N, C-alpha and C positions, 0 to 999 in steps of 0.2 A: 504494499500500499504505499502511496505517496502523500506528501503534505496537500497537494492540490485536490486530493479525493476526500478530505474530510474537514470538518470545521474543528480548529483547535481552540478549546476553551481553557483559558488560563485561570486557575483558582488561586489567588495570592493568599498569603497568611495574614495573621494579626498585624495591624498597622500598614497593611498594603505592601506593595513592593516599590521602592524609590526608582527613579530613573536609571541608576546605575546598577540595579539588580538584574541578574540574568533573565528574569521573567519579562521585565519591561523591555530588555534589548529583544528577546525573542518575539515579543508581541509586535514590535516595529519591523523585524527581519522576516518572519514567516508570513506568507501572503494571506493565509486563511486563519490566522490567529487573533483572537480578541480576548480582552480581560472581562471576567464575569464582575459585574458591579454588585458588591455586597452592600446590604443596607447601612451598615456603619463599621468602618474597618478598625476604628479605634475602641469601640464597645460591642465586640461581637457576641450575639445570641444564636446559638446553635439553630434554633427552629427558623430564625430569619435567613440565616446563611444557607441552610439546607433548602428552604423554599426558593430562594434565589438561584441556587445552582440547578435544581431540579427544573425550574422554569426555562433557564437558559438552555440547558440540555434539550428538554421536550420540544421547545420552540425553534431549535436550529433546523434549518431547511436540509441539511445533510447529516450522515453520521458523525459522531464526535469522538475526538481524542481529547482526553483530559489531561492537563499538565499542572500539577499542584505543588505547592510548597508549604511546609509547616502546618498552619491551622487549616490551609486549603486541602491537605490530605485527609485530615479528620473529617472535614465537611463532606468529602467524597464518600468516606465510609458510612457517614450517617445518611447522606442522600441516596445512595445506591438503590435502595428499594423503591424510591420514587421515580426512577428513570424508565421511560419507556422501553419495552423489552427490545433488545437488539440495537438500540439508538447508540449506545457507547461501544466503540470498538476497542478501546483500551484506556488505561490510565497510567500516566508516568509520574510517580510520586516521590518527591525530593524532600528529605529531612522532615519526617513527620514530628509534630510536636507531642511531647508527653505532658499532658495537663493533669494526669494523675500524680506526677511528682511536682508539688506545689513550689518548693523553694526557688528553683530557677525562674519560674513564671513570676513569682512576686519580686524577684531582683530585677527582672525586666520591666515590670510595672513601675518601679521607682524611677527608671531611666525615661519611661514615657511621659511623665509628668501628669498634670491634672486632666487632660483630655483622654486619657486611657484608662480603661477598666479591664479587669481579668475576664477572659471570655467565659461566657456562661452556658451551661448545659452541654458541653462537648465531652465530658467524662460522665460515666466510663466510655472508653473507646470502643465502638462496635468490633466484635471479633468474628462476625459472620463472613464466610467467603464472598469476595466480590465476584459478581456474575459477568466479568469480563477480564481478558488478560490484563495484568498489571505487573509493574516494576517498581520497587522501592529502592532509592538511592540514599544511603546514610552514611553520614561521617563517624568514624570511630571515637571522635572526641567532641561530639555535639553537645554544647552545654545545655540544650533544651530537650535532649532526649538520648539517653544512653543507648549504645549500639545494640545491646542485648534486648532492650525495649522495642526498638526498631525491628529488629529480627523476629521478636515475638509477634508484632503486628503483621509483618510480611507473611510468616508461616499461617496465621489465622485467616488472612485475606486470600491465600493461595497466590501470593506475588512472588515473583522472582526477587532476590535480594543482591544488591550490588554494594559492596564495601568501597566507599570513596576515600578511604584512608583518612588521615588527620585533615579533615576538611571542614571542621567546625559545623556550623549550621547551614552551610551551602548557601550563604547569602552574601551581600557585598561587603559587609564588614569582615567576612572570612576570606575575602579576595575572589569572590565568584560574581564577578560583573559579567564579561563576555562568555566565559565558561565554554570554550570550544569542545572539550571532551564531552560535556554535557549534550551539546548539539549532536555530536556524533552518536552518543548512546540513544538519544532520542530517535535519530534516523535508523539505527539498527533495530530498535524497538518496533518502529512504525513498519519497517520493511517485513518484520516477521509476522505481522497481523494478517 
């Protein structure tokens, strides 16, 4: 399968993806990509995000490839039962967030300021298998999700797991702006669908 054959829906994480983040770069570079507009990126509520993602998937004129980061990954896990059957061809999931481990999230909250609130309703993380092929890319030193926890989520979802090494949270702060290796992994994943 090629990029031109699917709608690529980008599901950013908490506080959105800034312009130098790989998701923002891919959105500009990939002709069929668009970001899902979540109701409030700074004060995420699972039911609202899930509804927005399901609507974006089900309203897409073509089949969909999902590309998610952090909280966007958990949104896909929650929203999957609401997707029309066969609508999603696959999900490429980078650096899932572990909201069940509160300490790192509370530390991030301090950095975000008064406009930011801890995401509500995303935990516990669904452990049901995803009804489409999926790939989880996780860093071995992600401050927001231990590699073992990412591996556990991937197993539960029936997803392939890729260890990105010491990649942090796979965000711009960890040096993942353009992320050429990520683009190549996405292309290989898409070709296999």
